[in-house]
PDB file with SEQRES, HELIX, SHEET and CRYST1 records, atoms N, CA, C and O in Angstrom:
SEQRES   1 A   71  MET PHE ASP PRO ARG ASN ILE LEU ALA GLN GLN VAL SER          
SEQRES   2 A   71  ASP GLN LEU GLN LYS HIS PHE GLY ASP LYS VAL TYR ARG          
SEQRES   3 A   71  THR VAL ILE PRO ARG ASN VAL ARG LEU ALA GLU ALA PRO          
SEQRES   4 A   71  GLY PHE GLY LEU PRO VAL LEU TYR HIS ASP GLY GLN SER          
SEQRES   5 A   71  LYS GLY ALA ARG ALA TYR LEU GLU LEU ALA ARG GLU VAL          
SEQRES   6 A   71  LEU ALA GLY SER PRO ALA                                      
HELIX    1 AA1 ILE A    7  PHE A   20  1                                  14    
HELIX    2 AA2 GLY A   21  LYS A   23  5                                   3    
HELIX    3 AA3 VAL A   33  PHE A   41  1                                   9    
HELIX    4 AA4 VAL A   45  ASP A   49  1                                   5    
HELIX    5 AA5 LYS A   53  LEU A   66  1                                  14    
CRYST1    1.000    1.000    1.000  90.00  90.00  90.00 P 1           1          
ATOM      1  N   MET A   1     111.984  92.058 129.081  1.00  0.00           N  
ATOM      2  CA  MET A   1     111.794  90.868 128.300  1.00  0.00           C  
ATOM      3  C   MET A   1     110.731  90.052 128.997  1.00  0.00           C  
ATOM      4  O   MET A   1     110.632  90.021 130.223  1.00  0.00           O  
ATOM      5  N   PHE A   2     109.940  89.392 128.173  1.00  0.00           N  
ATOM      6  CA  PHE A   2     108.814  88.610 128.558  1.00  0.00           C  
ATOM      7  C   PHE A   2     108.929  87.236 128.437  1.00  0.00           C  
ATOM      8  O   PHE A   2     109.405  86.825 127.378  1.00  0.00           O  
ATOM      9  N   ASP A   3     108.569  86.351 129.365  1.00  0.00           N  
ATOM     10  CA  ASP A   3     108.618  84.893 129.300  1.00  0.00           C  
ATOM     11  C   ASP A   3     107.137  84.464 129.454  1.00  0.00           C  
ATOM     12  O   ASP A   3     106.608  84.604 130.557  1.00  0.00           O  
ATOM     13  N   PRO A   4     106.504  83.998 128.514  1.00  0.00           N  
ATOM     14  CA  PRO A   4     105.098  83.580 128.674  1.00  0.00           C  
ATOM     15  C   PRO A   4     104.926  82.415 129.598  1.00  0.00           C  
ATOM     16  O   PRO A   4     103.800  82.121 130.001  1.00  0.00           O  
ATOM     17  N   ARG A   5     105.974  81.748 129.949  1.00  0.00           N  
ATOM     18  CA  ARG A   5     105.912  80.498 130.889  1.00  0.00           C  
ATOM     19  C   ARG A   5     105.882  80.984 132.285  1.00  0.00           C  
ATOM     20  O   ARG A   5     105.629  80.192 133.193  1.00  0.00           O  
ATOM     21  N   ASN A   6     106.127  82.258 132.524  1.00  0.00           N  
ATOM     22  CA  ASN A   6     106.239  82.914 133.980  1.00  0.00           C  
ATOM     23  C   ASN A   6     104.906  83.456 134.291  1.00  0.00           C  
ATOM     24  O   ASN A   6     104.491  84.379 133.591  1.00  0.00           O  
ATOM     25  N   ILE A   7     104.225  83.024 135.197  1.00  0.00           N  
ATOM     26  CA  ILE A   7     102.901  83.505 135.601  1.00  0.00           C  
ATOM     27  C   ILE A   7     103.076  85.012 136.017  1.00  0.00           C  
ATOM     28  O   ILE A   7     102.299  85.870 135.598  1.00  0.00           O  
ATOM     29  N   LEU A   8     104.009  85.271 136.765  1.00  0.00           N  
ATOM     30  CA  LEU A   8     104.137  86.640 137.211  1.00  0.00           C  
ATOM     31  C   LEU A   8     104.311  87.567 135.988  1.00  0.00           C  
ATOM     32  O   LEU A   8     103.757  88.667 136.005  1.00  0.00           O  
ATOM     33  N   ALA A   9     105.037  87.188 134.949  1.00  0.00           N  
ATOM     34  CA  ALA A   9     105.178  88.022 133.863  1.00  0.00           C  
ATOM     35  C   ALA A   9     103.807  88.248 133.064  1.00  0.00           C  
ATOM     36  O   ALA A   9     103.533  89.329 132.542  1.00  0.00           O  
ATOM     37  N   GLN A  10     102.979  87.132 133.018  1.00  0.00           N  
ATOM     38  CA  GLN A  10     101.742  87.330 132.402  1.00  0.00           C  
ATOM     39  C   GLN A  10     100.858  88.212 133.294  1.00  0.00           C  
ATOM     40  O   GLN A  10     100.125  89.027 132.734  1.00  0.00           O  
ATOM     41  N   GLN A  11     100.862  88.126 134.567  1.00  0.00           N  
ATOM     42  CA  GLN A  11     100.032  89.075 135.370  1.00  0.00           C  
ATOM     43  C   GLN A  11     100.544  90.475 135.153  1.00  0.00           C  
ATOM     44  O   GLN A  11      99.697  91.351 134.983  1.00  0.00           O  
ATOM     45  N   VAL A  12     101.758  90.785 135.137  1.00  0.00           N  
ATOM     46  CA  VAL A  12     102.241  92.086 135.015  1.00  0.00           C  
ATOM     47  C   VAL A  12     101.814  92.628 133.562  1.00  0.00           C  
ATOM     48  O   VAL A  12     101.336  93.751 133.400  1.00  0.00           O  
ATOM     49  N   SER A  13     102.011  91.822 132.650  1.00  0.00           N  
ATOM     50  CA  SER A  13     101.574  92.249 131.258  1.00  0.00           C  
ATOM     51  C   SER A  13     100.137  92.577 131.221  1.00  0.00           C  
ATOM     52  O   SER A  13      99.736  93.608 130.681  1.00  0.00           O  
ATOM     53  N   ASP A  14      99.310  91.674 131.813  1.00  0.00           N  
ATOM     54  CA  ASP A  14      97.865  91.991 131.787  1.00  0.00           C  
ATOM     55  C   ASP A  14      97.532  93.345 132.530  1.00  0.00           C  
ATOM     56  O   ASP A  14      96.681  94.125 132.105  1.00  0.00           O  
ATOM     57  N   GLN A  15      98.244  93.550 133.628  1.00  0.00           N  
ATOM     58  CA  GLN A  15      97.976  94.818 134.441  1.00  0.00           C  
ATOM     59  C   GLN A  15      98.417  96.017 133.639  1.00  0.00           C  
ATOM     60  O   GLN A  15      97.751  97.052 133.641  1.00  0.00           O  
ATOM     61  N   LEU A  16      99.583  95.879 132.925  1.00  0.00           N  
ATOM     62  CA  LEU A  16      99.931  96.963 131.919  1.00  0.00           C  
ATOM     63  C   LEU A  16      98.854  97.286 131.033  1.00  0.00           C  
ATOM     64  O   LEU A  16      98.407  98.429 130.935  1.00  0.00           O  
ATOM     65  N   GLN A  17      98.442  96.337 130.408  1.00  0.00           N  
ATOM     66  CA  GLN A  17      97.366  96.366 129.347  1.00  0.00           C  
ATOM     67  C   GLN A  17      96.158  96.998 129.956  1.00  0.00           C  
ATOM     68  O   GLN A  17      95.611  97.909 129.334  1.00  0.00           O  
ATOM     69  N   LYS A  18      95.691  96.614 131.098  1.00  0.00           N  
ATOM     70  CA  LYS A  18      94.526  97.188 131.694  1.00  0.00           C  
ATOM     71  C   LYS A  18      94.751  98.722 132.083  1.00  0.00           C  
ATOM     72  O   LYS A  18      93.860  99.541 131.858  1.00  0.00           O  
ATOM     73  N   HIS A  19      95.882  99.068 132.631  1.00  0.00           N  
ATOM     74  CA  HIS A  19      96.043 100.320 133.121  1.00  0.00           C  
ATOM     75  C   HIS A  19      96.410 101.356 131.971  1.00  0.00           C  
ATOM     76  O   HIS A  19      95.961 102.501 132.020  1.00  0.00           O  
ATOM     77  N   PHE A  20      97.182 100.960 131.003  1.00  0.00           N  
ATOM     78  CA  PHE A  20      97.591 101.877 129.943  1.00  0.00           C  
ATOM     79  C   PHE A  20      96.912 101.680 128.644  1.00  0.00           C  
ATOM     80  O   PHE A  20      96.985 102.549 127.775  1.00  0.00           O  
ATOM     81  N   GLY A  21      96.204 100.496 128.454  1.00  0.00           N  
ATOM     82  CA  GLY A  21      95.411 100.342 127.279  1.00  0.00           C  
ATOM     83  C   GLY A  21      96.206 100.442 125.972  1.00  0.00           C  
ATOM     84  O   GLY A  21      97.170  99.714 125.733  1.00  0.00           O  
ATOM     85  N   ASP A  22      95.709 101.462 125.075  1.00  0.00           N  
ATOM     86  CA  ASP A  22      96.301 101.506 123.775  1.00  0.00           C  
ATOM     87  C   ASP A  22      97.591 102.251 123.813  1.00  0.00           C  
ATOM     88  O   ASP A  22      98.088 102.580 122.735  1.00  0.00           O  
ATOM     89  N   LYS A  23      98.174 102.548 124.899  1.00  0.00           N  
ATOM     90  CA  LYS A  23      99.449 103.220 125.022  1.00  0.00           C  
ATOM     91  C   LYS A  23     100.608 102.165 125.053  1.00  0.00           C  
ATOM     92  O   LYS A  23     101.783 102.519 124.966  1.00  0.00           O  
ATOM     93  N   VAL A  24     100.255 100.938 125.172  1.00  0.00           N  
ATOM     94  CA  VAL A  24     101.181  99.846 125.293  1.00  0.00           C  
ATOM     95  C   VAL A  24     101.516  99.348 123.834  1.00  0.00           C  
ATOM     96  O   VAL A  24     100.607  99.023 123.070  1.00  0.00           O  
ATOM     97  N   TYR A  25     102.727  99.300 123.497  1.00  0.00           N  
ATOM     98  CA  TYR A  25     103.132  98.633 122.158  1.00  0.00           C  
ATOM     99  C   TYR A  25     102.793  97.286 122.047  1.00  0.00           C  
ATOM    100  O   TYR A  25     102.910  96.547 123.025  1.00  0.00           O  
ATOM    101  N   ARG A  26     102.353  96.844 120.886  1.00  0.00           N  
ATOM    102  CA  ARG A  26     102.085  95.495 120.574  1.00  0.00           C  
ATOM    103  C   ARG A  26     103.255  94.556 120.638  1.00  0.00           C  
ATOM    104  O   ARG A  26     103.119  93.402 121.044  1.00  0.00           O  
ATOM    105  N   THR A  27     104.414  95.051 120.234  1.00  0.00           N  
ATOM    106  CA  THR A  27     105.490  94.196 120.188  1.00  0.00           C  
ATOM    107  C   THR A  27     105.963  93.751 121.616  1.00  0.00           C  
ATOM    108  O   THR A  27     106.100  94.566 122.529  1.00  0.00           O  
ATOM    109  N   VAL A  28     106.211  92.379 121.757  1.00  0.00           N  
ATOM    110  CA  VAL A  28     106.646  91.938 123.099  1.00  0.00           C  
ATOM    111  C   VAL A  28     108.103  91.427 122.944  1.00  0.00           C  
ATOM    112  O   VAL A  28     108.340  90.604 122.060  1.00  0.00           O  
ATOM    113  N   ILE A  29     109.071  91.863 123.740  1.00  0.00           N  
ATOM    114  CA  ILE A  29     110.430  91.386 123.666  1.00  0.00           C  
ATOM    115  C   ILE A  29     110.492  90.029 124.412  1.00  0.00           C  
ATOM    116  O   ILE A  29     110.286  89.990 125.625  1.00  0.00           O  
ATOM    117  N   PRO A  30     110.774  88.920 123.696  1.00  0.00           N  
ATOM    118  CA  PRO A  30     110.759  87.689 124.312  1.00  0.00           C  
ATOM    119  C   PRO A  30     112.116  87.474 125.153  1.00  0.00           C  
ATOM    120  O   PRO A  30     113.151  88.009 124.755  1.00  0.00           O  
ATOM    121  N   ARG A  31     112.103  86.797 126.155  1.00  0.00           N  
ATOM    122  CA  ARG A  31     113.274  86.339 126.906  1.00  0.00           C  
ATOM    123  C   ARG A  31     113.997  85.426 125.987  1.00  0.00           C  
ATOM    124  O   ARG A  31     113.421  84.464 125.479  1.00  0.00           O  
ATOM    125  N   ASN A  32     115.365  85.726 125.738  1.00  0.00           N  
ATOM    126  CA  ASN A  32     116.038  85.091 124.758  1.00  0.00           C  
ATOM    127  C   ASN A  32     117.452  84.955 125.103  1.00  0.00           C  
ATOM    128  O   ASN A  32     118.049  85.960 125.492  1.00  0.00           O  
ATOM    129  N   VAL A  33     118.029  83.897 125.015  1.00  0.00           N  
ATOM    130  CA  VAL A  33     119.499  83.575 125.307  1.00  0.00           C  
ATOM    131  C   VAL A  33     120.441  84.575 124.558  1.00  0.00           C  
ATOM    132  O   VAL A  33     121.359  85.165 125.128  1.00  0.00           O  
ATOM    133  N   ARG A  34     120.147  84.709 123.280  1.00  0.00           N  
ATOM    134  CA  ARG A  34     120.956  85.484 122.364  1.00  0.00           C  
ATOM    135  C   ARG A  34     120.955  87.017 122.885  1.00  0.00           C  
ATOM    136  O   ARG A  34     121.965  87.716 122.796  1.00  0.00           O  
ATOM    137  N   LEU A  35     119.863  87.432 123.379  1.00  0.00           N  
ATOM    138  CA  LEU A  35     119.693  88.785 123.902  1.00  0.00           C  
ATOM    139  C   LEU A  35     120.650  88.922 125.113  1.00  0.00           C  
ATOM    140  O   LEU A  35     121.354  89.927 125.215  1.00  0.00           O  
ATOM    141  N   ALA A  36     120.690  87.900 126.057  1.00  0.00           N  
ATOM    142  CA  ALA A  36     121.406  87.838 127.205  1.00  0.00           C  
ATOM    143  C   ALA A  36     122.888  87.804 126.913  1.00  0.00           C  
ATOM    144  O   ALA A  36     123.676  88.483 127.571  1.00  0.00           O  
ATOM    145  N   GLU A  37     123.264  87.022 125.936  1.00  0.00           N  
ATOM    146  CA  GLU A  37     124.675  86.778 125.505  1.00  0.00           C  
ATOM    147  C   GLU A  37     125.314  88.070 124.954  1.00  0.00           C  
ATOM    148  O   GLU A  37     126.502  88.313 125.169  1.00  0.00           O  
ATOM    149  N   ALA A  38     124.558  88.859 124.274  1.00  0.00           N  
ATOM    150  CA  ALA A  38     125.153  89.954 123.433  1.00  0.00           C  
ATOM    151  C   ALA A  38     126.075  90.866 124.249  1.00  0.00           C  
ATOM    152  O   ALA A  38     127.225  91.087 123.868  1.00  0.00           O  
ATOM    153  N   PRO A  39     125.577  91.393 125.364  1.00  0.00           N  
ATOM    154  CA  PRO A  39     126.554  92.271 126.242  1.00  0.00           C  
ATOM    155  C   PRO A  39     127.888  91.591 126.642  1.00  0.00           C  
ATOM    156  O   PRO A  39     128.931  92.231 126.770  1.00  0.00           O  
ATOM    157  N   GLY A  40     127.801  90.406 126.811  1.00  0.00           N  
ATOM    158  CA  GLY A  40     129.087  89.649 127.162  1.00  0.00           C  
ATOM    159  C   GLY A  40     130.087  89.677 126.060  1.00  0.00           C  
ATOM    160  O   GLY A  40     131.296  89.598 126.277  1.00  0.00           O  
ATOM    161  N   PHE A  41     129.592  89.786 124.938  1.00  0.00           N  
ATOM    162  CA  PHE A  41     130.454  89.883 123.712  1.00  0.00           C  
ATOM    163  C   PHE A  41     130.789  91.362 123.255  1.00  0.00           C  
ATOM    164  O   PHE A  41     131.526  91.626 122.304  1.00  0.00           O  
ATOM    165  N   GLY A  42     130.183  92.245 124.018  1.00  0.00           N  
ATOM    166  CA  GLY A  42     130.369  93.699 123.875  1.00  0.00           C  
ATOM    167  C   GLY A  42     129.660  94.082 122.405  1.00  0.00           C  
ATOM    168  O   GLY A  42     130.147  94.931 121.658  1.00  0.00           O  
ATOM    169  N   LEU A  43     128.622  93.444 122.144  1.00  0.00           N  
ATOM    170  CA  LEU A  43     127.957  93.780 120.862  1.00  0.00           C  
ATOM    171  C   LEU A  43     126.430  94.010 121.157  1.00  0.00           C  
ATOM    172  O   LEU A  43     125.844  93.511 122.118  1.00  0.00           O  
ATOM    173  N   PRO A  44     125.830  94.869 120.162  1.00  0.00           N  
ATOM    174  CA  PRO A  44     124.365  94.844 120.190  1.00  0.00           C  
ATOM    175  C   PRO A  44     123.894  93.581 119.737  1.00  0.00           C  
ATOM    176  O   PRO A  44     124.610  92.868 119.035  1.00  0.00           O  
ATOM    177  N   VAL A  45     122.693  93.229 120.098  1.00  0.00           N  
ATOM    178  CA  VAL A  45     122.095  91.895 119.651  1.00  0.00           C  
ATOM    179  C   VAL A  45     122.080  91.814 118.127  1.00  0.00           C  
ATOM    180  O   VAL A  45     122.301  90.772 117.510  1.00  0.00           O  
ATOM    181  N   LEU A  46     121.797  93.015 117.556  1.00  0.00           N  
ATOM    182  CA  LEU A  46     121.742  93.040 116.057  1.00  0.00           C  
ATOM    183  C   LEU A  46     123.030  92.452 115.365  1.00  0.00           C  
ATOM    184  O   LEU A  46     122.988  91.767 114.344  1.00  0.00           O  
ATOM    185  N   TYR A  47     124.112  92.780 116.000  1.00  0.00           N  
ATOM    186  CA  TYR A  47     125.458  92.332 115.426  1.00  0.00           C  
ATOM    187  C   TYR A  47     125.820  90.927 115.946  1.00  0.00           C  
ATOM    188  O   TYR A  47     126.462  90.161 115.227  1.00  0.00           O  
ATOM    189  N   HIS A  48     125.407  90.565 117.218  1.00  0.00           N  
ATOM    190  CA  HIS A  48     125.715  89.274 117.707  1.00  0.00           C  
ATOM    191  C   HIS A  48     124.895  88.176 117.014  1.00  0.00           C  
ATOM    192  O   HIS A  48     125.421  87.145 116.593  1.00  0.00           O  
ATOM    193  N   ASP A  49     123.494  88.461 116.908  1.00  0.00           N  
ATOM    194  CA  ASP A  49     122.748  87.442 116.117  1.00  0.00           C  
ATOM    195  C   ASP A  49     121.486  88.160 115.770  1.00  0.00           C  
ATOM    196  O   ASP A  49     120.474  88.086 116.467  1.00  0.00           O  
ATOM    197  N   GLY A  50     121.580  88.867 114.658  1.00  0.00           N  
ATOM    198  CA  GLY A  50     120.533  89.694 114.073  1.00  0.00           C  
ATOM    199  C   GLY A  50     119.251  88.912 113.639  1.00  0.00           C  
ATOM    200  O   GLY A  50     118.219  89.519 113.356  1.00  0.00           O  
ATOM    201  N   GLN A  51     119.342  87.546 113.594  1.00  0.00           N  
ATOM    202  CA  GLN A  51     118.179  86.836 113.216  1.00  0.00           C  
ATOM    203  C   GLN A  51     117.523  86.081 114.386  1.00  0.00           C  
ATOM    204  O   GLN A  51     116.595  85.289 114.223  1.00  0.00           O  
ATOM    205  N   SER A  52     118.062  86.379 115.560  1.00  0.00           N  
ATOM    206  CA  SER A  52     117.360  85.759 116.788  1.00  0.00           C  
ATOM    207  C   SER A  52     115.990  86.397 116.938  1.00  0.00           C  
ATOM    208  O   SER A  52     115.638  87.430 116.368  1.00  0.00           O  
ATOM    209  N   LYS A  53     115.217  85.630 117.811  1.00  0.00           N  
ATOM    210  CA  LYS A  53     113.792  86.171 118.057  1.00  0.00           C  
ATOM    211  C   LYS A  53     113.912  87.505 118.688  1.00  0.00           C  
ATOM    212  O   LYS A  53     113.198  88.424 118.290  1.00  0.00           O  
ATOM    213  N   GLY A  54     114.811  87.683 119.695  1.00  0.00           N  
ATOM    214  CA  GLY A  54     114.999  88.947 120.359  1.00  0.00           C  
ATOM    215  C   GLY A  54     115.252  90.072 119.467  1.00  0.00           C  
ATOM    216  O   GLY A  54     114.578  91.103 119.479  1.00  0.00           O  
ATOM    217  N   ALA A  55     116.333  89.829 118.619  1.00  0.00           N  
ATOM    218  CA  ALA A  55     116.674  90.906 117.642  1.00  0.00           C  
ATOM    219  C   ALA A  55     115.654  91.324 116.735  1.00  0.00           C  
ATOM    220  O   ALA A  55     115.500  92.499 116.402  1.00  0.00           O  
ATOM    221  N   ARG A  56     114.884  90.270 116.292  1.00  0.00           N  
ATOM    222  CA  ARG A  56     113.733  90.664 115.402  1.00  0.00           C  
ATOM    223  C   ARG A  56     112.556  91.392 116.048  1.00  0.00           C  
ATOM    224  O   ARG A  56     111.813  92.150 115.426  1.00  0.00           O  
ATOM    225  N   ALA A  57     112.441  91.094 117.381  1.00  0.00           N  
ATOM    226  CA  ALA A  57     111.426  91.744 118.185  1.00  0.00           C  
ATOM    227  C   ALA A  57     111.850  93.230 118.418  1.00  0.00           C  
ATOM    228  O   ALA A  57     111.003  94.119 118.341  1.00  0.00           O  
ATOM    229  N   TYR A  58     113.063  93.483 118.683  1.00  0.00           N  
ATOM    230  CA  TYR A  58     113.565  94.863 118.920  1.00  0.00           C  
ATOM    231  C   TYR A  58     113.330  95.659 117.575  1.00  0.00           C  
ATOM    232  O   TYR A  58     112.874  96.803 117.602  1.00  0.00           O  
ATOM    233  N   LEU A  59     113.661  95.005 116.381  1.00  0.00           N  
ATOM    234  CA  LEU A  59     113.397  95.725 115.126  1.00  0.00           C  
ATOM    235  C   LEU A  59     111.931  95.992 114.918  1.00  0.00           C  
ATOM    236  O   LEU A  59     111.542  97.041 114.405  1.00  0.00           O  
ATOM    237  N   GLU A  60     111.129  95.050 115.313  1.00  0.00           N  
ATOM    238  CA  GLU A  60     109.649  95.358 115.191  1.00  0.00           C  
ATOM    239  C   GLU A  60     109.234  96.438 116.095  1.00  0.00           C  
ATOM    240  O   GLU A  60     108.407  97.270 115.723  1.00  0.00           O  
ATOM    241  N   LEU A  61     109.819  96.470 117.379  1.00  0.00           N  
ATOM    242  CA  LEU A  61     109.445  97.662 118.300  1.00  0.00           C  
ATOM    243  C   LEU A  61     109.881  98.845 117.741  1.00  0.00           C  
ATOM    244  O   LEU A  61     109.116  99.809 117.786  1.00  0.00           O  
ATOM    245  N   ALA A  62     111.085  98.968 117.164  1.00  0.00           N  
ATOM    246  CA  ALA A  62     111.586 100.196 116.490  1.00  0.00           C  
ATOM    247  C   ALA A  62     110.670 100.613 115.489  1.00  0.00           C  
ATOM    248  O   ALA A  62     110.388 101.809 115.419  1.00  0.00           O  
ATOM    249  N   ARG A  63     110.139  99.748 114.661  1.00  0.00           N  
ATOM    250  CA  ARG A  63     109.187 100.068 113.632  1.00  0.00           C  
ATOM    251  C   ARG A  63     107.948 100.703 114.211  1.00  0.00           C  
ATOM    252  O   ARG A  63     107.421 101.691 113.700  1.00  0.00           O  
ATOM    253  N   GLU A  64     107.483 100.075 115.345  1.00  0.00           N  
ATOM    254  CA  GLU A  64     106.280 100.744 116.003  1.00  0.00           C  
ATOM    255  C   GLU A  64     106.559 102.050 116.557  1.00  0.00           C  
ATOM    256  O   GLU A  64     105.689 102.917 116.475  1.00  0.00           O  
ATOM    257  N   VAL A  65     107.694 102.300 117.125  1.00  0.00           N  
ATOM    258  CA  VAL A  65     108.062 103.561 117.695  1.00  0.00           C  
ATOM    259  C   VAL A  65     108.113 104.630 116.588  1.00  0.00           C  
ATOM    260  O   VAL A  65     107.621 105.751 116.722  1.00  0.00           O  
ATOM    261  N   LEU A  66     108.757 104.189 115.465  1.00  0.00           N  
ATOM    262  CA  LEU A  66     108.871 105.167 114.391  1.00  0.00           C  
ATOM    263  C   LEU A  66     107.641 105.509 113.634  1.00  0.00           C  
ATOM    264  O   LEU A  66     107.558 106.538 112.963  1.00  0.00           O  
ATOM    265  N   ALA A  67     106.597 104.555 113.757  1.00  0.00           N  
ATOM    266  CA  ALA A  67     105.295 104.816 113.126  1.00  0.00           C  
ATOM    267  C   ALA A  67     104.563 105.744 114.115  1.00  0.00           C  
ATOM    268  O   ALA A  67     103.499 106.226 113.727  1.00  0.00           O  
ATOM    269  N   GLY A  68     104.968 106.022 115.232  1.00  0.00           N  
ATOM    270  CA  GLY A  68     104.374 107.193 116.012  1.00  0.00           C  
ATOM    271  C   GLY A  68     103.302 106.729 117.059  1.00  0.00           C  
ATOM    272  O   GLY A  68     103.016 107.544 117.937  1.00  0.00           O  
ATOM    273  N   SER A  69     102.741 105.629 117.062  1.00  0.00           N  
ATOM    274  CA  SER A  69     101.767 105.265 118.095  1.00  0.00           C  
ATOM    275  C   SER A  69     101.747 103.775 118.330  1.00  0.00           C  
ATOM    276  O   SER A  69     101.864 102.955 117.420  1.00  0.00           O  
ATOM    277  N   PRO A  70     101.590 103.466 119.627  1.00  0.00           N  
ATOM    278  CA  PRO A  70     101.657 102.057 120.079  1.00  0.00           C  
ATOM    279  C   PRO A  70     100.653 101.114 119.401  1.00  0.00           C  
ATOM    280  O   PRO A  70     101.048 100.051 118.922  1.00  0.00           O  
ATOM    281  N   ALA A  71      99.361 101.479 119.350  1.00  0.00           N  
ATOM    282  CA  ALA A  71      98.379 100.526 118.842  1.00  0.00           C  
ATOM    283  C   ALA A  71      97.709 100.950 117.620  1.00  0.00           C  
ATOM    284  O   ALA A  71      96.860 100.227 117.099  1.00  0.00           O  
TER     285      ALA A  71                                                      
END                                                                             
């Protein structure tokens, strides 16, 4: 999960982009309270709060994966 307010997270993301280039998926999973809460309720985030930013990001990542290539 990525938090753009965290400098280390930004640096790691930049390094991943530099090293892996077009092998990195475009979708970023944001740090999100609803994502963190879901396991505590014993639910996948899509059932816990399917409209949260995190859930929508995971759906977008799944679309990218199913499409077959990251970029």
